[in-house]
C-alpha positions as a Markdown table, in Angstrom:
| # | Residue | x | y | z |
|---|---|---|---|---|
| 1 | Met | -10.6 | -43.3 | -2.7 |
| 2 | Lys | -12.8 | -41.7 | -5.3 |
| 3 | Lys | -11.4 | -41.5 | -8.9 |
| 4 | Tyr | -11.8 | -38.5 | -11.1 |
| 5 | Asp | -11.8 | -38.0 | -14.9 |
| 6 | Ile | -11.8 | -34.2 | -15.1 |
| 7 | Phe | -9.3 | -32.1 | -13.2 |
| 8 | Leu | -10.0 | -28.4 | -13.0 |
| 9 | Phe | -6.8 | -26.7 | -12.0 |
| 10 | Asp | -6.4 | -23.1 | -10.9 |
| 11 | Ala | -3.4 | -21.5 | -12.5 |
| 12 | Asp | -1.5 | -19.0 | -10.3 |
| 13 | Gly | -0.2 | -20.5 | -7.1 |
| 14 | Thr | -1.3 | -24.0 | -8.1 |
| 15 | Leu | 0.4 | -24.9 | -11.3 |
| 16 | Phe | 2.3 | -21.7 | -12.0 |
| 17 | Asp | 4.6 | -20.0 | -9.5 |
| 18 | Phe | 2.9 | -16.6 | -9.8 |
| 19 | Glu | 5.0 | -14.9 | -7.1 |
| 20 | Lys | 8.4 | -15.7 | -8.6 |
| 21 | Ala | 7.2 | -14.6 | -12.1 |
| 22 | Ala | 5.6 | -11.5 | -10.7 |
| 23 | Val | 8.6 | -10.4 | -8.7 |
| 24 | Asn | 10.8 | -10.8 | -11.8 |
| 25 | Ala | 8.3 | -8.9 | -14.1 |
| 26 | Leu | 8.0 | -6.0 | -11.6 |
| 27 | Arg | 11.7 | -5.7 | -11.3 |
| 28 | Val | 12.2 | -5.7 | -15.1 |
| 29 | Met | 9.4 | -3.1 | -15.5 |
| 30 | Phe | 10.9 | -0.8 | -12.9 |
| 31 | Glu | 14.4 | -1.0 | -14.4 |
| 32 | Ser | 13.0 | -0.4 | -17.9 |
| 33 | Cys | 11.2 | 2.7 | -16.7 |
| 34 | Gly | 14.4 | 4.0 | -15.0 |
| 35 | Phe | 13.1 | 3.6 | -11.5 |
| 36 | Glu | 15.1 | 2.1 | -8.7 |
| 37 | Tyr | 13.8 | -1.3 | -7.6 |
| 38 | Met | 14.1 | -2.6 | -4.1 |
| 39 | Asp | 12.7 | -5.8 | -2.5 |
| 40 | Ser | 10.4 | -3.6 | -0.3 |
| 41 | Ile | 8.6 | -2.5 | -3.4 |
| 42 | Trp | 7.4 | -6.0 | -4.1 |
| 43 | Glu | 6.0 | -6.3 | -0.6 |
| 44 | Ile | 4.1 | -3.1 | -1.0 |
| 45 | Tyr | 2.7 | -4.2 | -4.4 |
| 46 | Arg | 1.8 | -7.6 | -3.1 |
| 47 | Gln | -0.5 | -6.2 | -0.5 |
| 48 | Ile | -2.1 | -3.7 | -2.8 |
| 49 | Asn | -2.6 | -6.4 | -5.5 |
| 50 | Met | -4.1 | -8.8 | -3.0 |
| 51 | Gln | -6.6 | -6.3 | -1.9 |
| 52 | Ala | -7.5 | -5.4 | -5.5 |
| 53 | Trp | -8.0 | -9.1 | -6.3 |
| 54 | Glu | -10.2 | -9.6 | -3.3 |
| 55 | Ser | -12.4 | -6.7 | -4.6 |
| 56 | Tyr | -12.5 | -8.2 | -8.1 |
| 57 | Glu | -13.5 | -11.7 | -6.8 |
| 58 | Lys | -16.3 | -10.1 | -4.8 |
| 59 | Gly | -17.5 | -8.2 | -7.9 |
| 60 | Val | -16.7 | -4.8 | -6.4 |
| 61 | Ile | -14.4 | -3.7 | -9.2 |
| 62 | Ser | -14.0 | -4.8 | -12.9 |
| 63 | Ser | -10.9 | -6.5 | -14.4 |
| 64 | Asp | -10.0 | -3.3 | -16.2 |
| 65 | Thr | -10.1 | -1.3 | -12.9 |
| 66 | Leu | -8.0 | -4.0 | -11.2 |
| 67 | Lys | -5.3 | -3.7 | -13.9 |
| 68 | Thr | -4.8 | 0.0 | -13.3 |
| 69 | Ile | -5.8 | 0.7 | -9.7 |
| 70 | Arg | -3.1 | -1.6 | -8.3 |
| 71 | Phe | -0.3 | 0.4 | -10.1 |
| 72 | Glu | -2.0 | 3.8 | -9.3 |
| 73 | Arg | -1.9 | 2.9 | -5.6 |
| 74 | Leu | 1.7 | 1.5 | -5.8 |
| 75 | Phe | 3.0 | 4.7 | -7.5 |
| 76 | Asp | 1.2 | 6.9 | -5.0 |
| 77 | Glu | 2.7 | 4.8 | -2.2 |
| 78 | Ile | 6.3 | 5.0 | -3.3 |
| 79 | Gly | 6.2 | 8.5 | -4.9 |
| 80 | Val | 6.9 | 7.8 | -8.5 |
| 81 | Tyr | 4.8 | 8.5 | -11.6 |
| 82 | His | 4.1 | 6.4 | -14.7 |
| 83 | Asp | 1.0 | 5.9 | -16.7 |
| 84 | Pro | -0.6 | 2.9 | -14.9 |
| 85 | Lys | -2.4 | 1.6 | -18.0 |
| 86 | Glu | 0.7 | 1.5 | -20.1 |
| 87 | Phe | 2.7 | 0.0 | -17.2 |
| 88 | Asn | 0.1 | -2.7 | -16.7 |
| 89 | Glu | 0.1 | -3.7 | -20.4 |
| 90 | Lys | 3.9 | -4.1 | -20.4 |
| 91 | Tyr | 3.9 | -5.8 | -17.0 |
| 92 | Leu | 1.3 | -8.4 | -18.2 |
| 93 | His | 3.4 | -9.1 | -21.3 |
| 94 | Glu | 6.5 | -9.6 | -19.1 |
| 95 | Leu | 4.5 | -11.7 | -16.7 |
| 96 | Gly | 3.3 | -14.0 | -19.5 |
| 97 | Arg | 6.9 | -14.7 | -20.5 |
| 98 | Gly | 7.7 | -16.0 | -17.0 |
| 99 | Gln | 6.6 | -19.6 | -17.4 |
| 100 | Ile | 7.7 | -20.7 | -13.9 |
| 101 | Leu | 6.0 | -23.8 | -12.6 |
| 102 | Ile | 5.1 | -24.9 | -9.1 |
| 103 | Asp | 7.2 | -27.9 | -8.0 |
| 104 | Gly | 5.7 | -31.1 | -9.3 |
| 105 | Ala | 3.3 | -29.4 | -11.8 |
| 106 | Leu | 4.8 | -30.8 | -14.9 |
| 107 | Glu | 5.0 | -34.3 | -13.5 |
| 108 | Ile | 1.5 | -34.4 | -12.2 |
| 109 | Cys | 0.0 | -33.1 | -15.4 |
| 110 | Lys | 1.9 | -35.9 | -17.3 |
| 111 | Asp | 0.6 | -38.5 | -14.9 |
| 112 | Ile | -3.0 | -37.3 | -15.1 |
| 113 | Thr | -3.1 | -37.3 | -18.9 |
| 114 | Ser | -1.3 | -40.6 | -19.1 |
| 115 | Tyr | -4.4 | -42.2 | -17.6 |
| 116 | Gly | -6.6 | -40.6 | -20.3 |
| 117 | Lys | -8.0 | -38.0 | -17.9 |
| 118 | Lys | -8.5 | -34.4 | -18.9 |
| 119 | Ile | -7.0 | -31.2 | -17.4 |
| 120 | Tyr | -8.6 | -27.8 | -17.7 |
| 121 | Ile | -7.4 | -24.5 | -16.4 |
| 122 | Val | -10.0 | -22.4 | -14.4 |
| 123 | Thr | -8.5 | -19.1 | -13.6 |
| 124 | Asn | -9.4 | -15.5 | -12.6 |
| 125 | Gly | -6.0 | -14.5 | -14.0 |
| 126 | Met | -5.7 | -12.0 | -16.8 |
| 127 | Lys | -6.4 | -12.9 | -20.4 |
| 128 | Glu | -3.0 | -11.6 | -21.6 |
| 129 | Thr | -1.0 | -13.7 | -19.3 |
| 130 | Asn | -3.0 | -16.8 | -19.9 |
| 131 | Ser | -2.9 | -16.4 | -23.6 |
| 132 | Ala | 0.9 | -16.6 | -23.4 |
| 133 | Arg | 0.7 | -19.6 | -21.2 |
| 134 | Lys | -1.7 | -21.4 | -23.5 |
| 135 | Asn | 0.7 | -20.9 | -26.4 |
| 136 | His | 4.1 | -21.2 | -24.7 |
| 137 | Ser | 3.8 | -23.0 | -21.4 |
| 138 | Pro | 5.6 | -26.3 | -20.8 |
| 139 | Leu | 2.2 | -27.6 | -19.7 |
| 140 | Lys | 0.4 | -26.7 | -23.0 |
| 141 | Glu | 0.3 | -30.2 | -24.4 |
| 142 | Tyr | -1.4 | -31.6 | -21.3 |
| 143 | Ile | -4.1 | -28.9 | -20.9 |
| 144 | Thr | -7.3 | -29.4 | -22.9 |
| 145 | Asp | -8.5 | -25.8 | -22.5 |
| 146 | Phe | -8.3 | -22.6 | -20.5 |
| 147 | Phe | -11.3 | -20.9 | -18.9 |
| 148 | Val | -10.4 | -17.3 | -18.1 |
| 149 | Ser | -12.8 | -15.3 | -16.1 |
| 150 | Glu | -12.1 | -12.1 | -17.9 |
| 151 | Leu | -13.3 | -13.6 | -21.1 |
| 152 | Ile | -16.3 | -15.4 | -19.6 |
| 153 | Gly | -17.6 | -12.4 | -17.8 |
| 154 | Phe | -17.8 | -14.0 | -14.4 |
| 155 | Gln | -15.1 | -15.0 | -11.9 |
| 156 | Lys | -14.6 | -17.7 | -9.4 |
| 157 | Pro | -16.4 | -18.4 | -7.0 |
| 158 | His | -19.5 | -17.2 | -8.9 |
| 159 | Ile | -21.8 | -20.1 | -9.9 |
| 160 | Ser | -22.2 | -18.5 | -13.4 |
| 161 | Tyr | -18.5 | -19.0 | -14.0 |
| 162 | Phe | -18.7 | -22.7 | -13.3 |
| 163 | Glu | -21.9 | -23.1 | -15.3 |
| 164 | His | -20.1 | -21.8 | -18.3 |
| 165 | Val | -17.2 | -24.2 | -17.7 |
| 166 | Phe | -19.4 | -27.2 | -17.2 |
| 167 | Ser | -21.4 | -26.5 | -20.3 |
| 168 | Ser | -18.2 | -26.1 | -22.4 |
| 169 | Ile | -16.7 | -29.5 | -21.4 |
| 170 | Pro | -18.1 | -32.4 | -23.5 |
| 171 | Asn | -20.0 | -35.0 | -21.5 |
| 172 | Phe | -19.3 | -33.2 | -18.3 |
| 173 | Asp | -20.2 | -35.2 | -15.1 |
| 174 | Lys | -20.0 | -33.4 | -11.8 |
| 175 | Gly | -19.4 | -36.6 | -10.0 |
| 176 | Lys | -16.2 | -37.2 | -11.9 |
| 177 | Ala | -14.8 | -33.7 | -11.7 |
| 178 | Ile | -12.6 | -32.0 | -9.1 |
| 179 | Ile | -11.2 | -28.5 | -8.7 |
| 180 | Ile | -7.7 | -28.0 | -7.4 |
| 181 | Gly | -6.5 | -24.7 | -6.2 |
| 182 | Asp | -4.6 | -22.7 | -3.5 |
| 183 | Ser | -7.4 | -20.2 | -2.8 |
| 184 | Leu | -10.2 | -21.1 | -0.3 |
| 185 | Thr | -12.3 | -18.1 | -1.3 |
| 186 | Ala | -12.1 | -18.6 | -5.1 |
| 187 | Asp | -11.3 | -22.2 | -5.8 |
| 188 | Ile | -12.7 | -24.1 | -2.9 |
| 189 | Ala | -15.7 | -21.9 | -2.3 |
| 190 | Gly | -16.3 | -22.0 | -6.1 |
| 191 | Gly | -16.2 | -25.8 | -6.1 |
| 192 | Asn | -18.7 | -25.9 | -3.2 |
| 193 | Asn | -21.0 | -23.4 | -4.9 |
| 194 | Ala | -20.9 | -25.5 | -8.1 |
| 195 | Gly | -21.5 | -28.9 | -6.4 |
| 196 | Ile | -18.2 | -30.5 | -7.3 |
| 197 | Asp | -15.4 | -32.0 | -5.1 |
| 198 | Ser | -12.4 | -29.7 | -4.3 |
| 199 | Cys | -8.8 | -30.1 | -3.3 |
| 200 | Trp | -7.0 | -27.3 | -1.4 |
| 201 | Leu | -3.3 | -26.9 | -2.1 |
| 202 | Asn | -2.1 | -25.6 | 1.2 |
| 203 | Val | 1.7 | -25.5 | 0.7 |
| 204 | Glu | 2.4 | -23.5 | 3.8 |
| 205 | Gly | 0.1 | -25.5 | 6.0 |
| 206 | Val | -1.8 | -22.5 | 7.2 |
| 207 | Ala | -4.9 | -22.9 | 9.5 |
| 208 | Asn | -8.3 | -22.8 | 7.8 |
| 209 | Asp | -10.4 | -20.5 | 9.9 |
| 210 | Thr | -12.7 | -19.4 | 7.0 |
| 211 | Gly | -15.5 | -22.0 | 7.4 |
| 212 | Ile | -14.9 | -23.0 | 3.7 |
| 213 | Met | -14.2 | -26.7 | 3.7 |
| 214 | Pro | -12.5 | -28.6 | 0.9 |
| 215 | Thr | -13.1 | -32.2 | 0.1 |
| 216 | Tyr | -9.3 | -32.8 | 0.4 |
| 217 | Glu | -6.3 | -30.9 | 1.6 |
| 218 | Ile | -2.8 | -31.4 | 0.3 |
| 219 | Arg | 0.6 | -29.9 | 0.9 |
| 220 | Glu | 2.2 | -30.7 | -2.5 |
| 221 | Leu | 0.9 | -31.6 | -6.0 |
| 222 | Ser | 2.4 | -35.1 | -5.9 |
| 223 | Glu | -0.3 | -36.1 | -3.4 |
| 224 | Ile | -2.9 | -35.9 | -6.2 |
| 225 | Arg | -1.6 | -39.2 | -7.5 |
| 226 | Gly | -3.8 | -40.8 | -4.9 |
| 227 | Phe | -6.8 | -39.5 | -6.9 |
| 228 | Ile | -5.7 | -40.9 | -10.3 |
| 229 | Leu | -3.8 | -44.1 | -9.9 |
| 230 | Gln | -5.8 | -47.1 | -11.0 |
| 231 | Glu | -6.8 | -49.7 | -8.5 |
C-alpha cells in the first residue's frame, strides 16, 4: 500500500466530535439566556446549520452570514428572540472549550507523528473555534499547523484553498500527501480537485451516491495505520 508523509485532516467529524461539543454548547447557551432547552431544539438547529454550511461551501453566503443566519432561522422557528450575532459569538467560545475527540483520534495522531510524518488541519470551521483548539486541544502537540478557510478566504473544496495549503507546507509533494475527512463534498471533492489522494471516514457506513470517489474508505480512524506503518 502507498505510504504518505503528509496527512491533511479535516477537523469536525474527523478528529473532533463536533456534534457532541455542539449539543453541549447549544444547551449551555440556551440555559444562560434563560431559554428552555429541549432535545428537539438540537435537531432543528442541526438541519438549519447543515443547510447554511452547504451554502457556505458553495460560495453562496459568506462566513459572517453563516454565523448569524443559522441562529436567526433557529430563533424564528422556535419562537424566541436573542441577538443572533451576540449569541453566535458566545456559542463559538463555548464550542471552542469542548475539546471532545473522535474515538481513536489521539492514538492515530501519536502513531503518525511517531513515524516522523506531518499532520495538518484543513478545515472550513470557524476561526474562533479552531484558535481554541490550536492552543488547548489534546492534539496540539501533534499538529504542525491549522489551515482555516475563514482566514484563507477560500473554503474546501475550492482549488484556491488547497493551493494556499500546498504553498504553505515546506517541500510539499502531492504524491506523498493525503486528505482525510468525513465530508464527500468538501474533503473528498477537494482532494480530487487538488490532485491528491483522499480517504473518506464513513463511520455510519452510508451509501455513496454522489459520484465523488475517494481513494480509500474507512469506518474508523485506526484503519489509517495501514497507510503509515513501515514495511
